[in-house]
C-alpha positions in Angstrom: 2.2 2.7 -23.5 0.1 3.2 -20.0 0.2 1.3 -16.9 -3.4 1.2 -15.0 -3.7 -0.3 -11.7 -7.1 -1.0 -10.2 -7.9 -2.2 -6.6 -9.9 -4.7 -5.0 -13.2 -2.5 -4.6 -12.5 -1.6 -8.5 -13.1 -5.1 -9.5 -15.0 -6.3 -6.6 -18.5 -6.6 -8.2 -19.8 -7.2 -12.0 -20.9 -3.5 -12.0 -17.6 -2.3 -11.2 -15.6 -4.5 -13.6 -17.7 -3.2 -16.2 -16.6 0.5 -15.3 -13.0 -0.8 -15.5 -13.8 -2.2 -18.9 -15.3 1.3 -20.0 -12.2 3.1 -18.5 -9.4 0.9 -20.4 -11.4 0.3 -23.9 -10.3 3.5 -25.5 -6.9 4.7 -26.3 -3.4 3.0 -26.9 -1.7 0.2 -25.6 -2.3 -0.6 -22.0 -0.9 -3.0 -19.1 -3.7 -3.3 -16.7 -2.7 -4.5 -13.2 -5.4 -5.9 -11.0 -5.8 -6.6 -7.1 -7.8 -9.5 -5.8 -11.5 -8.8 -5.8 -12.4 -7.1 -2.6 -12.7 -9.0 0.4 -10.7 -12.1 -1.2 -7.4 -11.6 0.2 -8.9 -11.1 3.7 -10.8 -14.5 3.2 -7.6 -16.3 1.9 -5.4 -15.0 4.9 -8.2 -16.2 7.2 -8.1 -19.6 5.7 -4.3 -19.4 6.3 -4.6 -18.8 9.8 -7.0 -21.3 10.3 -4.7 -23.8 8.8 -1.9 -22.6 10.9 -4.3 -22.9 14.3 -5.5 -26.5 13.1 -9.0 -25.2 12.5 -9.7 -27.6 9.5 -13.5 -27.0 9.4 -13.5 -23.3 9.7 -10.9 -23.2 7.2 -13.3 -25.2 4.7 -16.3 -23.2 5.4 -14.3 -20.0 4.4 -13.1 -21.8 1.3 -16.6 -22.9 0.3 -18.1 -19.4 0.9 -15.6 -18.1 -1.3 -16.2 -20.8 -4.0 -19.8 -19.9 -4.1 -19.0 -16.0 -4.1 -16.9 -16.6 -7.1 -19.3 -18.7 -9.1 -22.2 -16.2 -8.7 -20.0 -13.5 -9.9 -18.8 -15.4 -13.3 -22.6 -16.5 -13.8 -23.8 -13.0 -13.8 -20.4 -11.6 -15.4 -19.9 -14.0 -18.6 -22.8 -14.8 -20.9 -20.8 -16.8 -23.7 -20.8 -20.5 -22.7 -17.3 -21.4 -24.0 -15.7 -18.8 -21.7 -17.9 -19.3 -18.6 -17.0 -23.0 -19.0 -13.2 -22.0 -19.2 -13.4 -19.8 -16.1 -15.7 -22.3 -14.3 -12.6 -24.9 -15.0 -10.1 -22.5 -13.6 -12.1 -21.6 -10.6 -12.5 -25.2 -9.7 -8.8 -25.8 -10.1 -8.0 -23.2 -7.7 -10.4 -24.1 -4.9 -9.3 -27.7 -5.4 -6.1 -26.3 -4.5 -7.4 -24.4 -1.4 -9.2 -27.6 -0.2 -6.0 -29.6 -0.5 -4.1 -27.0 1.3 -6.3 -27.3 4.3 -4.7 -30.6 5.1 -1.1 -29.2 4.5 1.4 -28.5 7.3 1.6 -24.8 7.6 4.5 -22.9 6.2 5.5 -19.4 4.9 5.4 -21.0 1.4 1.9 -22.4 1.8 0.6 -18.9 2.9 2.2 -17.3 0.1 0.7 -19.8 -2.3 -2.7 -19.4 -0.8 -2.6 -15.6 -0.7 -1.7 -15.5 -4.2 -4.8 -17.1 -5.6 -6.7 -13.7 -5.3 -4.8 -11.9 -8.2 -4.7 -15.3 -10.1 -8.4 -15.1 -9.9 -9.4 -11.8 -10.8 -7.2 -11.6 -13.7 -8.2 -14.9 -15.3 -11.7 -13.9 -14.8 -11.4 -10.2 -16.1 -9.1 -11.0 -19.1 -11.9 -13.6 -20.2 -14.6 -10.7 -19.8 -12.5 -8.3 -21.9 -12.4 -11.0 -24.7 -16.2 -11.5 -24.4 -16.7 -8.0 -24.8 -14.6 -7.7 -28.2 -11.3 -6.5 -26.9 -8.1 -7.7 -28.1 -6.6 -8.6 -24.6 -4.3 -11.0 -23.3 -3.4 -12.4 -19.9 0.3 -11.6 -19.0 1.4 -13.8 -15.6 3.2 -11.9 -13.4 5.1 -15.0 -12.0 6.6 -15.1 -15.6 8.5 -11.8 -15.0 7.8 -10.3 -11.4 10.8 -11.1 -8.9 12.3 -9.7 -5.7 16.1 -10.4 -4.8 17.6 -11.7 -1.7 17.1 -8.2 0.1 13.3 -8.4 -1.0 13.9 -5.6 -3.5 12.6 -5.7 -7.2 15.1 -7.3 -9.5 14.9 -4.7 -11.8 17.1 -6.1 -14.5 15.3 -9.6 -14.5 11.9 -8.1 -14.7 12.9 -5.6 -17.4 14.4 -8.7 -19.7 11.5 -11.1 -18.8 8.6 -8.6 -19.2 9.9 -7.2 -22.5 10.7 -10.5 -24.1 7.2 -11.8 -23.1 5.7 -9.0 -24.7 7.9 -9.1 -27.9 7.0 -12.8 -28.1 3.5 -13.1 -27.5 0.7 -12.5 -29.9 -0.1 -8.6 -30.0 -2.6 -7.2 -27.7 -4.2 -3.9 -27.0 -4.8 -4.6 -23.5 -2.2 -7.0 -21.2 -3.8 -8.1 -17.7 -1.4 -9.0 -15.1 -1.5 -9.6 -11.3 -0.4 -7.1 -8.9 1.1 -8.2 -5.4 2.4 -11.4 -6.4 6.0 -12.3 -7.5 8.7 -14.9 -7.3 11.3 -14.6 -4.7 15.3 -15.1 -5.1 14.9 -18.8 -5.0 11.7 -19.0 -7.6 9.1 -19.4 -5.0 6.2 -17.7 -4.7 6.4 -14.8 -2.6 4.6 -11.1 -2.7 5.1 -7.3 -2.1 2.8 -7.2 0.9 -0.4 -5.7 1.4 -1.1 -3.0 -0.9 1.6 -3.9 -3.3 -0.4 -3.8 -6.5 0.2 -0.3 -6.5 4.0 -1.1 -6.3 3.9 -3.6 -9.1 2.2 -0.8 -11.2 5.3 1.6 -10.8 7.8 -1.2 -11.1 6.2 -2.2 -14.7 6.0 1.4 -15.5 9.5 2.1 -14.8 11.1 -1.0 -16.7 8.8 -0.3 -19.8 9.3 3.7 -19.7 5.6 4.1 -19.4 4.4 7.2 -20.6 2.3 7.5 -17.4 1.0 5.2 -14.4 -2.6 5.4 -13.3 -3.4 4.1 -9.9 -7.3 3.5 -9.9 -9.2 3.2 -6.6 -12.4 4.2 -4.8 -11.1 8.0 -3.9 -10.4 10.9 -6.3 -6.9 11.3 -5.5 -4.7 12.5 -2.4 -7.3 14.6 0.2 -5.9 17.6 2.1 -7.1 15.3 5.1 -8.8 12.1 5.7 -12.2 12.3 4.5 -13.5 9.4 6.9 -12.7 11.5 9.9 -12.9 15.0 8.8 -15.5 17.1 6.9 -14.8 19.6 4.0 -11.7 17.8 2.8 -10.8 18.1 -1.0 -8.5 16.4 -3.5 -5.0 18.0 -4.5 -4.7 18.4 -8.0 -1.0 18.2 -8.4 1.7 17.2 -5.9 5.4 16.3 -6.1 6.9 12.5 -5.7 8.5 13.8 -2.2 5.2 15.0 -0.8 3.3 12.0 -2.0 6.2 9.6 -0.7 5.5 11.4 2.6 1.9 11.3 2.8 1.8 7.5 1.8 4.2 6.6 4.3 2.7 8.5 7.3 -1.0 7.0 6.6 -2.7 8.4 3.4 -4.2 5.1 2.5 -4.6 5.7 -1.3 -1.0 4.9 -2.1 1.4 2.1 -1.1 4.4 3.7 0.8 7.2 2.5 -2.0 4.8 3.4 -5.0 6.5 6.7 -6.2 10.1 4.9 -5.8 10.5 3.1 -9.2 9.0 6.0 -11.2 10.7 8.9 -9.6 14.2 8.1 -10.8 12.6 8.2 -14.6 10.4 11.2 -14.0 7.4 9.1 -15.3 4.1 10.8 -13.8 1.7 8.8 -11.6 -2.0 9.9 -11.6 -4.6 8.6 -9.0 -8.2 8.4 -10.2 -11.5 7.1 -8.9 -13.1 4.3 -10.7 -16.5 5.4 -9.5 -15.9 8.8 -10.9 -13.9 8.8 -13.7 -14.5 12.2 -15.0 -12.7 13.3 -11.8 -9.4 15.0 -12.5 -7.8 13.2 -9.5 -4.3 13.8 -8.5 -1.1 14.1 -10.6 2.2 13.1 -9.1 5.4 14.7 -10.9 8.8 16.1 -10.0 7.3 19.5 -10.3 6.5 21.6 -7.3 3.2 23.3 -7.0 2.5 26.0 -4.5 4.0 26.3 -1.2 2.8 25.7 2.5 1.1 22.9 4.1 -1.0 20.9 1.8 -1.9 17.7 3.3 -2.5 15.9 6.7 -2.4 12.2 7.4 -2.3 10.0 10.1 -0.7 6.5 11.1 -2.0 4.6 13.8 -0.4 1.5 15.8 2.6 3.3 16.7 4.5 2.4 19.8 6.8 5.0 21.6 9.7 4.3 23.6 11.6 6.5 26.0 15.0 5.2 26.8 16.4 7.5 29.6 20.0 7.2 31.3 22.3 9.4 33.4 25.0 7.8 31.4 24.1 9.3 28.0 25.3 12.8 29.0 28.4 13.4 26.7 28.5 9.7 25.9 29.2 9.9 22.4 28.4 6.3 21.6 25.0 6.1 23.3 22.8 6.6 20.1 25.1 4.3 18.1 24.5 1.6 20.8 20.5 2.2 20.8 20.2 2.2 17.0 22.5 -1.3 16.8 19.8 -2.8 19.0 17.0 -1.8 16.7 19.1 -2.9 13.5 19.8 -6.4 15.2 15.8 -7.0 15.3 15.2 -5.2 11.9 12.8 -2.9 13.3 12.8 0.5 11.5 12.3 4.2 13.5 9.9 6.7 12.4 10.4 9.4 14.7 13.1 10.4 17.3 13.6 13.3 19.7 16.8 13.5 22.1 17.7 15.3 25.3 20.7 15.3 27.4 19.5 12.3 29.4 16.9 10.7 27.3 16.0 9.6 23.8 12.2 9.0 22.6 11.5 7.2 19.3 8.6 5.5 17.7 8.2 2.3 15.6 5.6 1.1 13.9 6.2 -2.7 14.4 6.2 -4.4 17.8 7.0 -7.9 17.0 10.3 -7.8 18.5 9.4 -5.0 21.2 10.0 -7.5 24.3 13.5 -8.3 22.7 14.3 -4.8 22.3 13.1 -3.4 25.7 14.9 -6.3 27.2 18.3 -5.4 25.7 17.6 -1.6 26.5 16.9 -2.1 29.9 20.7 -3.5 30.2 22.0 0.2 30.2 18.7 2.4 30.5 15.3 2.8 31.9 12.8 2.3 29.2 9.3 3.3 29.1 6.8 2.0 26.4 3.4 3.9 25.5 1.2 1.9 23.0 -1.9 3.1 21.1 -0.1 6.1 19.7 -0.6 7.8 16.2 1.8 9.8 14.1 -0.2 12.8 12.6 2.0 14.2 9.5 1.8 17.3 7.8 3.1 17.8 4.4 4.0 20.4 1.9 6.9 21.7 -0.1 9.4 23.5 2.4 6.6 23.8 5.0 9.4 24.3 7.6 10.1 27.7 6.4 6.5 28.6 5.3 5.3 31.8 6.8 1.7 30.2 7.7 3.1 27.0 9.4 3.1 28.6 13.0 -1.0 28.1 12.9 -0.4 24.3 13.4 1.0 24.8 16.6 -2.2 25.9 17.8 -3.2 22.4 18.2 -0.7 22.5 21.3 -3.1 24.3 23.4 -5.7 21.6 22.9 -4.3 18.1 22.5 -1.5 16.7 24.4 1.3 16.1 22.0 3.9 13.4 23.0 6.6 14.0 20.4 7.2 16.6 17.6 9.3 15.9 14.6 10.4 19.4 12.9 13.5 19.6 10.4 14.0 16.0 9.8 12.6 16.8 6.5 11.7 20.2 4.7 8.6 18.6 3.6 7.1 17.0 6.6 6.2 17.9 10.3 5.0 15.1 12.6 3.3 14.9 15.7 2.8 12.2 17.8 -0.5 12.0 19.9 -2.5 9.2 21.8 -4.8 7.3 19.4 -7.5 8.3 21.2 -6.8 11.8 20.5 -6.2 11.3 16.9 -9.7 12.5 15.5 -9.7 15.7 17.6 -5.9 16.6 16.3 -7.0 15.8 12.6 -9.9 18.2 13.0 -8.6 20.8 14.8 -5.6 20.9 12.6 -7.7 20.9 9.7 -9.4 24.1 10.9 -6.0 26.0 12.0 -4.2 25.4 9.0 -6.9 25.2 6.1 -9.6 27.5 7.9 -12.2 25.2 7.6 -15.0 24.2 10.0 -14.9 20.5 10.8 -17.5 18.1 12.5 
């Protein structure tokens, strides 16, 4: 069985839904994981924020505009009157819930219930569209099997037991349609896998059913060797390893959720990245195999904060780093990069929620400097720290002010920290130095 995930753009219009139908209509059995239609999650988050801030009228305006969009989509997509009526009733129920929610006191549970509606809508509509088109399709509600534990990790035993039971007990289908992103928490309340989590849903499902392959369909034809939004003459990478893909996803490659490869790597289940708008393109295949050497790709991660911690007492103080790390652990804030000298530690974080509290505690025993608006530029490839051509990337030091370098922490990754205002120049010049391409 295959697992195919389609992102919000892929189901964002009637034309694109038709493309998805054409992609999945042939071959064996499949589980199809869908995101919310493009723009929907942003609108639902906006509704939630307006409720939180007491802006009732603004929240209702967003609800009404979204309701109009869905009715127009269904009117164009569905021609069978019974299916159109069925879907219309479902949409009315969802939007009645949203209208009622506007007057509810804000809570995290209310937020989770509101943002979950996007995936519930897209899957219900799309499953009925497939039925209209004569396909043997069934809706497989993610909330019946997808759950996270108290540590917010997938409860794989629960997922496997319930997913396989549901498939075995339900009427046989060629296509099972389910929701990405949403799940239950350990208490049985609606939760989610965070933004972009539909990729993660697909590989979790793939791992528990031992899928032949997981396919992630989006609006770009695989991992590119640099960010095509900023750099010209990029190209898709045909093959990449799980380790390389994980590094690229974590350090900014938007095509893949950072945790996507984790569930399937253990079982060596291939992941293929494909373009819904260009299904004939080969895309990128992610496996355990190593293909080629040297730098394969460059990615960038924004919204980075650099923190320099300086103390003369650090010299020969074996407990200094332990003291620093305990503060970040206390505030559940992960560290991306770190460099040290005799009297200073520089590190980066991508979540500044507790920055003021962290700095306050660090200043009790050290001087602290904070630099905002930084970007990590990451170069990835199999064992690139040993490759004879890797020195080419350091040409960038003569052109761009580099705040930090992380080299050797991973044999597949070299990271540079630069000011975000220099990110574009850094990406373009690295592309030229490393790949020999002339950029814009």
